[in-house]
N, C-alpha and C positions, 0 to 999 in steps of 0.2 A: 443593551443598545440604546442609547438615550435618543430623544428627538432629534432629528436633522430635517432640515427643509427639503422638500422634494422640488422637482421641477415646476415653476409657476407658483410655488408655495401652496400647491393643493395638498390638503390634508383633512382626514377624517379622525375626530377624537371620540373615542368611546367613553361616554361619561357615567360615573358610578350609579347604576340602577336607573340611568336615564337614557336619553336618545344618544344618536350619533350627531356630532356637531361637525357640519361639512363647511370648509372654507376654501376660497381660492377660486371662485366662479367655475366650479365643477359642473359640466353639462348633466342633465338628468333627463331620461326618457324610459317609457315603458318599452321592455323587450319580452316578445312573445315566442314560447316554443313552439314551432309548427311541425307537424307530423308529414311524413310520406304516406304513400297509399296503404302501408301496411301499419300505420297508426304508430309508426316508431318515430322518435324525436330526429328531425332531419335540418332543420334551418332555424335561424333567428330572424324575426320580422320586427321591425321597430313600430311601435305603437304611438300614444301621445307623448308629445315633447312638452316638457314644462320650461317655463321662462327660465333663463339662467340668472341666478342671483350671486351676490358675492358670497353669502354665506346662508345657511339654513339648517334645520334640525330634522333629521328623519328618526322615523318611529322605530324602536327595537323591541318594544314590549308585546306588539301585536294586538293592541287594543285602541289604538288611535282611531276616531271617527273622522279624521283628516288624512288618512294614509295616501301616500307614503309619509306624509308630514306627521311630525309629533304635536300632539295637542294637550299634552300634560297627564295622559291617562295613567303612565307608569306611576305617579304619585298616588293617584285614587285606588289603584288596584294593587298597591305595594310590590311592584315588580322587583324580583330578584334577578339581576342582571349579572351575576358574579362570573368574571371571565375565567373559564376553566381551560382553554385551548392552551397546547404545548407553545413555548416560546422557542422550541428548537427549529432549525431549518426544516423545510419541507422535504429535503432531500434525506435527511436523517430519519425521517418518519415514513420513508417510502419502501416498498418492496420492488423489487427488480425482475423485470421479464425480457430477457434477451432473445431477439430474432436475428434472422441472417442479415438484414441492412439497418434495423432499427433496434433501439432498446428503450423499454417502457418502464417508467417509474411510476408507481402508484401509491399515493397516500390515502388510505381508505377512509381515515376520519375525517377527511375534508370532502366526502361526496356529498354534492348537492341534490341528488336525485332528479338530474337534467336528462339523462338517459341517452344521450348522443353517443355514448359508447356502444350501444346495443345493435344498430343494424348490421346484417350480414353475419349474425352469428357472434358478436361481442368482440370488442379489440383484443382481449387477451388470447382468444384462439385465431385470431387474424395477425397477430405479432409474428407467428411462426411462418407466415407466408410472405413476408416483406420483400423476398427476392422476387416476387411477382409485381411488376410495376403498377397495375391497378389496384392491387391489395395494399401496397405502400402507400399510394394515394389516399385510399380510403382510411386507412389508420391515421395518417396526418391529419385528414380532415376531421376525424372523429375527436381526436385529442383536443385540436384547436377549437372545437366547438364547445368543449368541456368548460363551463363558467369559472369553476372553482380553482381550476389549475390543479386538480387533484392529479390528472393525467398529464405527464411530462416526457417528452421524446427526446432522444438523442441519435444522431447520426452515427452508425459504427465506423464508418471509413474516416470521417474527420473528428468525432468525438464532440461535435458542437451540438448545443441545444437547439432543438427546433422549436421557434416561437413566432407567430406573426405579431407584427407592431400593432399595438392597439391604442388610440388616443385616448388619454386621460378622460375618464366619464363614468357615470354610474347608471347601470340598467336596473329599473324595477321589474322584477321577473313576474311573468303571468304564464301559468300552464294550463291551457284549455283542454287538453287530453285527460289530465288527472281531475280538472276542474277546481285548481285551488290557485293561491297567490304563492309565489315562490320568493327567494331571497333577494338582496341587494348585490348586484354583479358589479364588482369594482374592477375597473380596467386602466391599464397604462401606468401601473406602478404608483399609484397614489398613496401617500403614506397613510398608514392606519396606526394610530396612537393609542395605546391602552390608557384607562382611567389612571394608572399609576405612572404615567409618563414614558413607560417603555414602548418602543416602536417595534411592531411585529415585521418580520422579513418582508422587504417590498417585492411584490410580484406583479406579473403582467396580468394575471388574472386571479381573482379570489371571489368569495361569495360570504357576505355577512348576513347573519340571521336577523329576520324581521318579524318573525311569528312569536318570538319569546320562548319557543320550546326547545331550542337546540341544546345538547349536553355538551356542546363544544364551543360555547360562547367565546368571543363574539361571533365565530365562524358558523356558517349553516352546516348541519349534518343531515339534512333531509327531513326533518321532523315536521316542516310544513305540511308535507303530503300525508303524514300520519295524523295529525290533527286537523287536517283539511282546512288549513288557514285560508280565509278569505277576508281580503282587506277592502271590500265593498265596492271595488272597481270592477268593470267587465274583464273578464279572464282573456280576452282577445278573439272570441268566436272559434269556430271550429272548422275554418277553412283549411284546406290541404295544400302544403307546399307542393308544388310541382318539381 
């Protein structure tokens, strides 16, 4: 699938062994994973908002001293940014779990370790109880909070995909519970183009690696938590979401 313009001309180009080049006046802000009383991921809280620019470059090697922006460190460290992610649709990479009112599709290789699927016993156990209205509501909430789009829900009666409309924007994820910096949260169907000109499947939610350690580049696979990536910014504090 070759490059085509997205709405508003907003685009992210993955450069060879270099940064992400963002064009189209895409809003950029820190997004903090906030826990509930049990310490489980529960909500997103917006942090610092960056001035909107027509274009900018975001670090993907994890070495920039000007994170989230690129400062050229990828050249100095000899960053290997080879893209290894599948070009197949997320649906074709997913396992299916069917409940009484909702069906859950899970693409394990896209997990960004945000952990919104954990509260109340994990979404995979809850899916079997989606004939209970409060459980159905919680399952939808957990899936919609998943930044990577790894979790996709369909309504069994209508067959329609359940997806909240998100404005085109990029979130710089910080994870104060783990104490590390997370991926870039891409929202609203922004076009992501490979270094070879191929366009990845456009999705409402996806996460791009910015620690440099993912084995599924350009997408995040949760490696930032393993390497304890720290971009030099505050991780958002330890406040609890109510």
